[in-house]
ZAMARGU-4260 file (C-alpha; in steps of 0.2 Angstrom, whole numbers, plus 5000, padded with zeros to 4 digits):
<rodrens>
0) 5503/4495/5231 | 5490/4490/5217 | 5491/4471/5214 | 5489/4471/5196 | 5501/4484/5191
5) 5514/4480/5205 | 5515/4461/5201 | 5525/4463/5185 | 5537/4475/5193 | 5540/4465/5209
10) 5542/4449/5198 | 5555/4458/5188 | 5565/4464/5203 | 5564/4447/5211 | 5571/4440/5195
15) 5586/4452/5196 | 5588/4448/5214 | 5592/4430/5209 | 5606/4436/5198 | 5624/4431/5201
20) 5629/4448/5195 | 5632/4460/5210 | 5629/4475/5199 | 5611/4468/5195 | 5608/4460/5213
25) 5612/4474/5224 | 5600/4487/5217 | 5587/4474/5217 | 5589/4470/5235 | 5589/4489/5239
30) 5572/4491/5230 | 5565/4475/5239 | 5570/4482/5255 | 5561/4499/5252 | 5545/4489/5247
35) 5545/4479/5263 | 5534/4492/5272 | 5523/4496/5257 | 5504/4491/5259 | 5500/4476/5247
40) 5518/4471/5245 | 5516/4454/5254 | 5500/4451/5244 | 5510/4452/5228 | 5523/4440/5235
45) 5509/4428/5240 | 5503/4429/5221 | 5521/4426/5215 | 5526/4411/5226 | 5509/4402/5223
50) 5511/4403/5204 | 5518/4387/5200 | 5522/4392/5182 | 5535/4405/5187 | 5554/4401/5190
55) 5558/4391/5206 | 5572/4403/5211 | 5561/4418/5210 | 5547/4409/5220 | 5559/4403/5233
60) 5565/4421/5235 | 5547/4428/5237 | 5543/4415/5250 | 5559/4420/5260 | 5554/4439/5259
65) 5537/4435/5265 | 5544/4425/5279 | 5555/4438/5285 | 5541/4451/5284 | 5531/4441/5296
70) 5545/4443/5309 | 5546/4462/5306 | 5529/4468/5302 | 5515/4455/5307 | 5512/4460/5325
75) 5500/4475/5327 | 5513/4484/5338 | 5527/4483/5325 | 5533/4499/5316 | 5525/4499/5299
80) 5514/4484/5304 | 5503/4476/5291 | 5484/4481/5290 | 5472/4469/5298 | 5463/4469/5280
85) 5479/4464/5272 | 5482/4451/5285 | 5465/4443/5283 | 5467/4441/5265 | 5485/4434/5267
90) 5479/4421/5279 | 5465/4415/5268 | 5477/4414/5253 | 5490/4404/5263 | 5478/4390/5266
95) 5468/4390/5250 | 5478/4376/5242 | 5490/4364/5249 | 5497/4359/5231 | 5515/4366/5231
100) 5525/4354/5220 | 5542/4359/5225 | 5547/4351/5242 | 5559/4365/5248 | 5546/4379/5244
105) 5532/4368/5252 | 5543/4367/5268 | 5546/4386/5268 | 5527/4389/5266 | 5523/4378/5280
110) 5536/4387/5291 | 5529/4404/5287 | 5511/4398/5290 | 5517/4392/5308 | 5525/4409/5310
115) 5508/4418/5307 | 5500/4405/5318 | 5511/4409/5333 | 5504/4426/5333 | 5486/4424/5327
120) 5481/4406/5331 | 5467/4403/5337 | 5460/4420/5340 | 5463/4429/5324 | 5464/4413/5314
125) 5451/4400/5321 | 5449/4392/5304 | 5468/4387/5302 | 5467/4370/5312 | 5450/4364/5305
130) 5456/4368/5287 | 5472/4357/5290 | 5463/4343/5298 | 5451/4342/5283 | 5465/4343/5271
135) 5475/4329/5278 | 5460/4318/5275 | 5459/4321/5256 | 5464/4307/5244 | 5476/4318/5234
140) 5493/4312/5239 | 5501/4329/5236 | 5488/4339/5246 | 5488/4327/5260 | 5507/4328/5262
145) 5508/4346/5261 | 5493/4349/5274 | 5502/4336/5286 | 5518/4345/5284 | 5510/4362/5288
150) 5501/4354/5303 | 5517/4348/5310 | 5526/4365/5309 | 5511/4374/5316 | 5510/4361/5330
155) 5529/4363/5333 | 5528/4382/5334 | 5512/4382/5346 | 5520/4369/5357 | 5536/4380/5360
160) 5526/4395/5367 | 5529/4396/5386 | 5517/4410/5393 | 5503/4403/5404 | 5489/4409/5393
165) 5498/4401/5377 | 5500/4385/5387 | 5481/4384/5391 | 5477/4387/5372 | 5489/4373/5367
170) 5481/4361/5380 | 5464/4366/5372 | 5470/4363/5355 | 5478/4346/5359 | 5462/4340/5368
175) 5452/4344/5352 | 5464/4335/5339 | 5473/4321/5349 | 5461/4307/5345 | 5462/4312/5327
180) 5481/4313/5327 | 5482/4296/5335 | 5470/4288/5322 | 5480/4297/5308 | 5496/4290/5314
185) 5489/4272/5316 | 5482/4273/5298 | 5498/4278/5290 | 5508/4266/5300 | 5497/4251/5296
190) 5497/4256/5278 | 5516/4257/5277 | 5518/4240/5285 | 5506/4232/5273 | 5514/4240/5258
195) 5532/4234/5264 | 5525/4216/5266 | 5518/4217/5248 | 5534/4224/5241 | 5525/4241/5235
200) 5541/4251/5237 | 5534/4267/5230 | 5518/4267/5241 | 5528/4262/5256 | 5540/4277/5254
205) 5525/4289/5253 | 5516/4281/5268 | 5532/4281/5278 | 5534/4300/5275 | 5516/4302/5281
210) 5519/4291/5296 | 5534/4301/5301 | 5525/4318/5300 | 5510/4312/5310 | 5522/4305/5323
215) 5531/4321/5324 | 5514/4330/5327 | 5509/4317/5340 | 5526/4319/5349 | 5523/4338/5351
220) 5505/4335/5357 | 5510/4321/5369 | 5524/4330/5377 | 5518/4348/5378 | 5499/4346/5377
225) 5494/4339/5394 | 5496/4345/5412 | 5495/4327/5419 | 5496/4316/5404 | 5495/4300/5414
230) 5477/4303/5418 | 5473/4302/5399 | 5470/4284/5393 | 5473/4289/5375 | 5490/4297/5379
235) 5496/4281/5389 | 5489/4270/5376 | 5499/4279/5362 | 5515/4278/5373 | 5513/4259/5376
240) 5509/4257/5357 | 5526/4265/5354 | 5535/4250/5360 | 5525/4238/5349 | 5527/4249/5334
245) 5546/4250/5338 | 5547/4231/5337 | 5538/4231/5321 | 5549/4244/5313 | 5565/4236/5320
250) 5560/4220/5311 | 5555/4229/5296 | 5573/4237/5295 | 5580/4220/5296 | 5570/4214/5281
255) 5573/4229/5270 | 5588/4228/5258 | 5602/4239/5264 | 5603/4248/5247 | 5584/4252/5248
260) 5582/4271/5251 | 5567/4267/5262 | 5579/4259/5275 | 5586/4277/5280 | 5568/4283/5283
265) 5564/4268/5293 | 5579/4270/5304 | 5574/4289/5306 | 5557/4284/5312 | 5564/4272/5324
270) 5574/4286/5332 | 5559/4297/5332 | 5550/4284/5342 | 5564/4284/5355 | 5564/4303/5355
275) 5545/4302/5360 | 5549/4292/5375 | 5565/4302/5380 | 5555/4319/5379 | 5540/4312/5389
280) 5552/4306/5402 | 5561/4323/5403 | 5545/4333/5404 | 5534/4321/5414 | 5545/4310/5425
285) 5530/4305/5436 | 5518/4302/5422 | 5532/4290/5415 | 5532/4279/5430 | 5521/4266/5422
290) 5532/4265/5407 | 5549/4263/5417 | 5548/4244/5418 | 5543/4242/5400 | 5556/4255/5394
295) 5570/4246/5404 | 5565/4229/5398 | 5565/4235/5380 | 5581/4245/5380 | 5591/4232/5390
300) 5584/4217/5379 | 5590/4225/5363 | 5606/4233/5369 | 5613/4220/5381 | 5606/4203/5375
305) 5606/4193/5359 | 5589/4200/5355 | 5596/4215/5347 | 5609/4206/5335 | 5606/4209/5317
310) 5593/4223/5321 | 5600/4237/5331 | 5611/4251/5323 | 5622/4263/5332 | 5610/4278/5334
315) 5597/4267/5341 | 5609/4260/5353 | 5614/4277/5359 | 5595/4282/5361 | 5592/4266/5371
320) 5607/4270/5382 | 5601/4287/5385 | 5584/4280/5390 | 5592/4269/5403 | 5603/4283/5409
325) 5589/4295/5411 | 5579/4283/5421 | 5594/4278/5432 | 5599/4296/5435 | 5582/4304/5436
330) 5581/4315/5452 | 5562/4312/5453 | 5565/4294/5456 | 5577/4296/5470 | 5570/4295/5488
335) 5576/4307/5501 | 5587/4301/5515 | 5572/4302/5526 | 5560/4290/5517 | 5545/4299/5525
340) 5550/4315/5515 | 5548/4306/5499 | 5532/4307/5488 | 5523/4291/5484 | 5527/4293/5466
345) 5545/4294/5469 | 5544/4278/5480 | 5534/4269/5467 | 5547/4273/5454 | 5562/4269/5465
350) 5553/4252/5469 | 5552/4248/5450 | 5570/4252/5447 | 5576/4242/5462 | 5566/4227/5456
355) 5573/4228/5439 | 5591/4231/5442 | 5595/4215/5451 | 5612/4208/5453 | 5612/4197/5437
360) 5605/4211/5427 | 5618/4224/5433 | 5632/4211/5431 | 5627/4207/5413 | 5625/4226/5408
365) 5643/4229/5416 | 5651/4214/5408 | 5643/4218/5391 | 5648/4237/5392 | 5666/4232/5396
370) 5669/4217/5385 | 5658/4222/5370 | 5655/4241/5369 | 5672/4247/5376 | 5681/4237/5363
375) 5688/4246/5348 | 5678/4241/5332 | 5687/4235/5316 | 5683/4252/5308 | 5691/4261/5323
380) 5707/4250/5322 | 5708/4253/5303 | 5706/4272/5306 | 5720/4270/5319 | 5732/4262/5306
385) 5727/4274/5292 | 5724/4290/5300 | 5731/4290/5318 | 5728/4309/5321 | 5710/4308/5314
390) 5707/4293/5326 | 5713/4303/5341 | 5702/4318/5337 | 5687/4307/5335 | 5691/4298/5351
395) 5694/4314/5361 | 5680/4325/5356 | 5678/4328/5337 | 5662/4337/5331 | 5652/4320/5331
400) 5659/4314/5347 | 5644/4318/5359 | 5632/4309/5347 | 5642/4294/5344 | 5642/4277/5353
405) 5658/4277/5363 | 5655/4292/5374 | 5637/4287/5377 | 5643/4270/5382 | 5656/4278/5394
410) 5643/4290/5402 | 5630/4276/5405 | 5644/4265/5413 | 5649/4280/5424 | 5631/4283/5429
415) 5626/4265/5432 | 5642/4262/5442 | 5639/4277/5453 | 5621/4272/5457 | 5625/4254/5460
420) 5643/4254/5465 | 5641/4242/5480 | 5635/4229/5468 | 5646/4232/5453 | 5663/4236/5462
425) 5666/4217/5466 | 5661/4213/5448 | 5673/4225/5440 | 5687/4220/5452 | 5684/4202/5448
430) 5686/4207/5429 | 5702/4216/5432 | 5710/4200/5437 | 5703/4190/5422 | 5702/4204/5408
435) 5712/4220/5404 | 5697/4231/5408 | 5707/4247/5410 | 5694/4258/5402 | 5681/4254/5415
440) 5693/4255/5430 | 5698/4272/5423 | 5680/4279/5421 | 5676/4272/5438 | 5692/4279/5447
445) 5683/4290/5460 | 5671/4276/5464 | 5685/4263/5466 | 5696/4274/5477 | 5695/4262/5492
450) 5694/4246/5482 | 5709/4247/5471 | 5728/4248/5477 | 5733/4258/5462 | 5751/4260/5467
455) 5754/4242/5468 | 5745/4239/5452 | 5755/4252/5444 | 5772/4245/5450 | 5768/4226/5448
460) 5758/4225/5432 | 5755/4242/5423 | 5773/4247/5421 | 5777/4230/5413 | 5762/4232/5401
465) 5769/4249/5395 | 5787/4241/5392 | 5780/4229/5379 | 5785/4237/5363 | 5776/4225/5350
470) 5765/4234/5337 | 5750/4223/5341 | 5751/4229/5359 | 5749/4247/5356 | 5731/4248/5361
475) 5736/4241/5378 | 5750/4254/5379 | 5738/4268/5375 | 5724/4262/5387 | 5736/4260/5401
480) 5744/4277/5400 | 5726/4284/5399 | 5722/4274/5414 | 5736/4282/5424 | 5730/4299/5419
485) 5713/4295/5426 | 5720/4290/5443 | 5734/4302/5444 | 5723/4314/5454 | 5714/4301/5463
490) 5727/4290/5471 | 5745/4290/5466 | 5760/4291/5478 | 5772/4305/5476 | 5787/4294/5477
495) 5781/4285/5461 | 5781/4301/5450 | 5800/4300/5445 | 5796/4282/5438 | 5781/4289/5429
500) 5790/4303/5422 | 5804/4291/5415 | 5790/4281/5408 | 5782/4296/5399 | 5799/4300/5391
505) 5800/4282/5385 | 5782/4283/5378 | 5784/4300/5370 | 5797/4290/5359 | 5784/4276/5355
510) 5783/4271/5337 | 5764/4274/5337 | 5758/4292/5335 | 5742/4288/5345 | 5751/4282/5360
515) 5762/4297/5360 | 5747/4309/5359 | 5739/4299/5373 | 5755/4300/5383 | 5755/4319/5381
520) 5737/4320/5388 | 5743/4310/5403 | 5758/4322/5405 | 5747/4337/5406 | 5736/4329/5419
525) 5751/4325/5429 | 5759/4342/5429 | 5741/4350/5432 | 5739/4339/5448 | 5739/4347/5465
530) 5753/4335/5471 | 5765/4340/5457 | 5782/4345/5463 | 5794/4354/5452 | 5810/4347/5459
535) 5804/4329/5455 | 5800/4335/5437 | 5816/4345/5432 | 5828/4330/5429 | 5816/4325/5415
540) 5811/4342/5408 | 5824/4344/5394 | 5820/4327/5387 | 5801/4329/5389 | 5801/4346/5381
545) 5811/4341/5366 | 5800/4326/5363 | 5784/4336/5365 | 5791/4349/5352 | 5795/4335/5340
550) 5778/4328/5342 | 5771/4346/5339 | 5781/4347/5322 | 5775/4329/5317 | 5757/4331/5319
555) 5747/4339/5305 | 5729/4341/5311 | 5724/4357/5318 | 5715/4349/5334 | 5731/4339/5337
560) 5743/4353/5336 | 5731/4363/5348 | 5731/4349/5360 | 5750/4347/5360 | 5752/4366/5362
565) 5741/4365/5377 | 5752/4352/5385 | 5768/4362/5381 | 5760/4378/5389 | 5755/4368/5404
570) 5773/4362/5407 | 5780/4380/5404 | 5768/4387/5416 | 5772/4374/5430 | 5791/4376/5428
575) 5791/4394/5425 | 5809/4402/5423 | 5817/4384/5423 | 5811/4382/5405 | 5822/4396/5399
580) 5837/4384/5393 | 5825/4373/5382 | 5813/4385/5373 | 5824/4390/5359 | 5817/4377/5346
585) 5799/4382/5351 | 5803/4400/5349 | 5809/4398/5332 | 5795/4387/5327 | 5780/4397/5333
590) 5781/4411/5319 | 5780/4397/5306 | 5766/4389/5315 | 5757/4406/5317 | 5759/4409/5298
595) 5752/4392/5293 | 5737/4393/5305 | 5730/4409/5296 | 5714/4400/5293 | 5713/4392/5310
600) 5708/4404/5323 | 5707/4391/5337 | 5724/4385/5334 | 5730/4403/5334 | 5722/4405/5351
605) 5732/4390/5357 | 5748/4399/5351 | 5743/4414/5360 | 5741/4404/5376 | 5758/4396/5374
610) 5766/4413/5371 | 5758/4420/5387 | 5767/4406/5397 | 5783/4408/5387 | 5784/4426/5391
615) 5781/4423/5409 | 5794/4410/5409 | 5807/4421/5400 | 5804/4436/5410 | 5814/4451/5404
620) 5822/4440/5390 | 5805/4439/5382 | 5811/4456/5374 | 5820/4445/5361 | 5803/4438/5355
625) 5797/4456/5351 | 5799/4455/5332 | 5786/4440/5332 | 5777/4444/5348 | 5772/4462/5345
630) 5764/4460/5327 | 5754/4445/5335 | 5748/4456/5349 | 5744/4470/5336 | 5733/4459/5325
635) 5724/4450/5339 | 5718/4466/5348 | 5714/4476/5332 | 5695/4477/5332 | 5696/4481/5313
640) 5703/4464/5309 | 5690/4450/5308 | 5701/4437/5318 | 5700/4448/5334 | 5683/4440/5337
645) 5692/4424/5341 | 5709/4431/5347 | 5705/4446/5357 | 5704/4439/5375 | 5720/4429/5373
650) 5728/4443/5364 | 5725/4455/5378 | 5732/4443/5391 | 5747/4441/5380 | 5749/4460/5379
655) 5748/4462/5398 | 5761/4449/5402 | 5772/4456/5389 | 5771/4473/5397 | 5773/4466/5414
660) 5789/4457/5409 | 5796/4470/5398 | 5812/4478/5404 | 5809/4494/5395 | 5797/4503/5383
665) 5801/4501/5365 | 5793/4512/5351 | 5785/4496/5344 | 5777/4492/5361 | 5771/4510/5363
670) 5764/4510/5345 | 5752/4495/5349 | 5743/4506/5361 | 5734/4514/5346 | 5722/4499/5347
675) 5716/4503/5365 | 5704/4518/5362 | 5693/4507/5351 | 5694/4493/5364 | 5688/4504/5377
680) 5673/4509/5366 | 5668/4491/5366 | 5665/4491/5385 | 5665/4472/5384 | 5670/4459/5397
685) 5688/4462/5392 | 5688/4480/5399 | 5696/4474/5415 | 5711/4468/5406 | 5712/4484/5396
690) 5713/4494/5412 | 5727/4482/5418 | 5736/4485/5402 | 5735/4504/5403 | 5742/4503/5421
695) 5756/4492/5415 | 5761/4506/5403 | 5760/4519/5416 | 5772/4509/5428 | 5783/4505/5413
700) 5787/4522/5407 | 5774/4535/5412 | 5782/4551/5404 | 5784/4543/5386 | 5767/4535/5387
705) 5757/4549/5394 | 5765/4562/5382 | 5758/4552/5368 | 5742/4546/5374 | 5736/4556/5389
710) 5723/4566/5380 | 5716/4551/5370 | 5715/4542/5387 | 5707/4556/5396 | 5694/4558/5382
715) 5690/4539/5382 | 5688/4540/5401 | 5676/4555/5401 | 5666/4545/5389 | 5666/4529/5399
720) 5662/4537/5415 | 5645/4542/5408 | 5638/4525/5406 | 5648/4512/5415 | 5646/4501/5431
725) 5652/4505/5448 | 5666/4492/5446 | 5671/4500/5429 | 5671/4518/5437 | 5683/4511/5450
730) 5694/4504/5437 | 5695/4521/5427 | 5699/4530/5444 | 5712/4518/5448 | 5721/4522/5432
735) 5720/4541/5436 | 5726/4537/5454 | 5742/4527/5447 | 5746/4541/5435 | 5746/4553/5450
740) 5757/4541/5460 | 5769/4539/5446 | 5769/4557/5440 | 5763/4569/5454 | 5768/4584/5445
745) 5762/4582/5427 | 5748/4569/5431 | 5735/4582/5438 | 5737/4593/5422 | 5736/4578/5410
750) 5719/4572/5418 | 5713/4589/5423 | 5696/4587/5414 | 5692/4572/5426 | 5696/4580/5442
755) 5682/4592/5444 | 5669/4578/5444 | 5679/4569/5457 | 5680/4585/5468 | 5661/4586/5466
760) 5659/4568/5470 | 5668/4571/5487 | 5659/4586/5493 | 5642/4579/5487 | 5645/4563/5497
765) 5647/4549/5484 | 5636/4535/5490 | 5646/4520/5484 | 5660/4518/5497 | 5672/4510/5485
770) 5670/4525/5473 | 5671/4537/5487 | 5687/4528/5493 | 5695/4530/5476 | 5690/4548/5475
775) 5698/4552/5491 | 5714/4542/5486 | 5715/4553/5470 | 5712/4570/5479 | 5724/4565/5493
780) 5738/4563/5480 | 5734/4580/5473 | 5733/4589/5489 | 5749/4581/5496 | 5760/4580/5481
785) 5755/4595/5470 | 5748/4609/5482 | 5749/4622/5468 | 5737/4612/5457 | 5726/4609/5471
790) 5724/4628/5474 | 5720/4630/5456 | 5707/4616/5456 | 5699/4624/5472 | 5698/4641/5464
795) 5690/4633/5448 | 5677/4623/5459 | 5673/4640/5469 | 5670/4648/5452 | 5659/4634/5445
800) 5649/4632/5461 | 5648/4651/5465 | 5655/4649/5482 | 5670/4655/5492 | 5685/4644/5491
805) 5686/4642/5510 | 5668/4636/5511 | 5671/4623/5498 | 5688/4617/5506 | 5679/4616/5523
810) 5664/4605/5515 | 5678/4594/5508 | 5687/4591/5524 | 5671/4588/5533 | 5665/4575/5520
815) 5683/4567/5521 | 5682/4565/5539 | 5664/4559/5539 | 5668/4546/5525 | 5685/4540/5532
820) 5677/4523/5536 | 5674/4520/5517 | 5693/4519/5515 | 5698/4501/5519 | 5716/4500/5511
825) 5729/4505/5524 | 5740/4514/5511 | 5725/4526/5507 | 5721/4528/5525 | 5739/4534/5528
830) 5738/4545/5513 | 5722/4554/5519 | 5731/4558/5536 | 5746/4564/5527 | 5736/4574/5514
835) 5725/4583/5527 | 5740/4586/5539 | 5748/4595/5524 | 5736/4609/5526 | 5745/4613/5542
840) 5752/4625/5549 | 5738/4637/5544 | 5730/4653/5550 | 5715/4649/5539 | 5699/4649/5551
845) 5691/4636/5541 | 5706/4624/5542 | 5707/4628/5561 | 5688/4625/5563 | 5691/4607/5555
850) 5707/4604/5566 | 5698/4592/5577 | 5693/4581/5562 | 5711/4581/5554 | 5718/4576/5571
855) 5705/4562/5572 | 5710/4555/5555 | 5728/4557/5559 | 5726/4546/5575 | 5716/4533/5565
860) 5731/4533/5553 | 5743/4530/5567 | 5733/4516/5574 | 5733/4508/5556 | 5752/4509/5553
865) 5761/4510/5569 | 5768/4494/5577 | 5776/4493/5594 | 5794/4489/5596 | 5793/4478/5612
870) 5811/4479/5616 | 5813/4498/5614 | 5796/4502/5621 | 5793/4514/5606 | 5782/4514/5590
875) 5787/4513/5572 | 5778/4516/5555 | 5777/4498/5547 | 5774/4506/5530 | 5791/4514/5528
880) 5803/4506/5515 | 5821/4510/5517 | 5828/4501/5502 | 5823/4488/5488 | 5825/4470/5492
885) 5825/4456/5480 | 5812/4443/5487 | 5818/4425/5490 | 5808/4414/5478 | 5806/4395/5481
890) 5805/4383/5466 | 5786/4382/5467 | 5784/4401/5468 | 5783/4413/5453 | 5797/4425/5452
895) 5793/4444/5453 | 5790/4451/5436 | 5799/4467/5429 | 5783/4476/5434 | 5783/4469/5452
900) 5801/4477/5453 | 5795/4493/5445 | 5781/4495/5458 | 5794/4491/5472 | 5805/4505/5466
905) 5790/4517/5464 | 5786/4514/5482 | 5803/4520/5487 | 5798/4537/5481 | 5780/4537/5487
910) 5776/4548/5503 | 5766/4534/5510 | 5781/4523/5511 | 5795/4536/5514 | 5787/4549/5526
915) 5785/4543/5544 | 5767/4548/5549 | 5772/4549/5567 | 5786/4561/5562 | 5775/4571/5550
920) 5761/4574/5563 | 5774/4580/5576 | 5782/4592/5564 | 5765/4599/5558 | 5759/4601/5576
925) 5775/4609/5581 | 5774/4621/5566 | 5756/4625/5571 | 5761/4629/5589 | 5775/4640/5583
930) 5763/4650/5571 | 5749/4652/5584 | 5759/4653/5600 | 5757/4642/5615 | 5740/4649/5621
935) 5732/4649/5604 | 5738/4631/5600 | 5732/4625/5617 | 5715/4632/5613 | 5715/4623/5596
940) 5720/4607/5605 | 5705/4608/5617 | 5693/4606/5602 | 5700/4588/5601 | 5692/4574/5611
945) 5703/4571/5627 | 5704/4552/5623 | 5711/4556/5606 | 5724/4568/5613 | 5729/4554/5625
950) 5732/4542/5611 | 5741/4555/5601 | 5753/4559/5616 | 5756/4540/5618 | 5761/4538/5599
955) 5772/4554/5600 | 5782/4549/5615 | 5801/4552/5612 | 5798/4567/5601
</rodrens>
């Protein structure tokens, strides 16, 4: 691409690509895409985005196309890679001038230079770092800033490389520029502090920006640029200086007026200082040992004493608490149980920690956490009053939750209490008697198991607290019911549960919404607990369900509705069919909620989960939900619909339980299966549920289902078996096996294309035992239940393999006998015996030649299925089923689904459960004897091991 002639054309197309008119935009984008691989294109882009007289949007787009091109075409091995000549020119052009006036474009240029540096620096681009270092020394403010910005992005990118050779290069780079980086940072920091003192706001803002960038460079060099940084005096000098600079900046933030824009940048720099310490501690815990004492003194002083009053801000407190937590929890600082196995570095660090965390220090930290940081702020109390749902979402895990002060405070308390529980347990217990420290006792529940008689506390004090209905007491009511939820799985007597259930019913009618939501959470924890008993809960079920449903209708936030739905789902799941009388209101409401939640996929996931438990609870009566239920399943499992990305997993589960509990196959339920072929093509982690759904259709109504979908399924299976895991193959084969079990006459014809490969797998000796077992299960069904089709298949295989049918049959029987140990399921083992015995009586020499193997398998089968009747002194087949019995189900057991009943009824027609193996063997041997005559039969029996014959005779006594 000629630069002079092309620049005008490319500029014109880039201009069109910034248009809002799609008719102009789309062709321009297509043209640019075609130019991506043209030699000279990126040189043209460089000329355009470095020309400051052009439109900003056009320059911005040119930078983006250049940046994307680096990812695709810069490496030498890439298809359509840039030539080395062009890359040399581009590298030189990128660092020719650091004078970009637009901040956003300057940042993008810095990032793309860093992308090139990741590939080329230092070998192909040795001049990059020296050029940057020279440029940050110039007096021109703009050039200095842009060079420093680029140095930061280059350093950040090179520091992220993890191969050993790249690490070595970064160590070399760091050793060459570390002193300069330190002096640069000190210079800009001192300049900033001087300008703040003199009131030069503009100068201070500029200097602060350079301070921040140079500190970012130093952070990467310090953390990633040394193998053992504690041996480097400059590194440790910088880290110790961080504490002094932190104090200066904290004082500076106090002196700057709140409305001053510089204050935010100062606070950002303070946080960056703490990140330097946290990153260094994370990457080099032993090198950090000499900083432990100072870090703890600094953090504890500002966060847990009056020294921080009027200075600290929330994010800084969070960082300090994280620093304390990382030191307390650090595995490198914990000695082994056998002290002699611990390294000197570990013992030294542990000694420093032990000397710092004295009883007075721990007591003060604990008291201040409980009495100061655990308290609700004025802002939180105001939010509680004005937006109770918003308050609840924030408290229980909103988007900013993990970055906010409260969870950080609670995690620090848990970690310190766990580490020093012997010291702190008495302190906390003393506070329990003098203060209402429910939050702390809840967080430390597992640590306080042996120290707190929670049952007595619940009966004697907490119940009374919950009965105080005054509006100003609602924070106590909320905290107490939360506390009970924390202890329910730790220590709570079963006989107190009915009292708790009544209390929960009362609190679900509380005038305060936040208290009700917290109560719902505790209810979920209670019914989820291992000690939960349905009989204790049932007297309160109607009241609780009604109140939870009322709460669901009242709340408006998506997160809160999801939360209440999860509680309802949990209740329905635990009580199962006992829920049936009470779900009418919820069943009527869910379609409306589904419609309202069209833009909230996570809420729809919660609705799907609720529907799963509802269908399980309603059983066959769930058919009444089909007008709503089936369209929901249809949408959730349709891969052409965008929401399927969120809804598919829960939608498949709902589809499955709907089929399992369906009393009959409706046209609408059959129609949904149109979604399945596309799902099978995905071959995702949901494939297992897809196979379960297919099996459920087969058990529900094999004839209707297979008539409509057998050919599509067979086609999908043939495709799947080509590239699927062994486990996946078994899932496919089990579907085929179930089809043959349900429909032994038509099944083999419907899945005929799959059977030759299964036959070949048997005679070739499939090496995976679980696959071989399934092959034999399928072939056993065909051989036993559809002799005519087996004969046709045998002829087909003989023609395909150019062998005699008898020879192939002999090979199959031989392999079957040899691989019988692959079959572990008793049903399949009995099926194998029945199938091979079905070949008798026979004059076929091949079958007679394999007679010994057939008898061996038959006796093995007898050992598997025969149980001795001690009184009668005879044997009986334990797999025989005479009639269908409804199982007795206790309150805590799930009742059988409609599919469970269908499987039972199917078993009553299955030869495995209707044919006595003992009787079958006797009849087949008798027929063979009659066919061959006594002498011929005895000759055949002599081919069998005498021990096997003796066992056979014992099993056949009485015949």
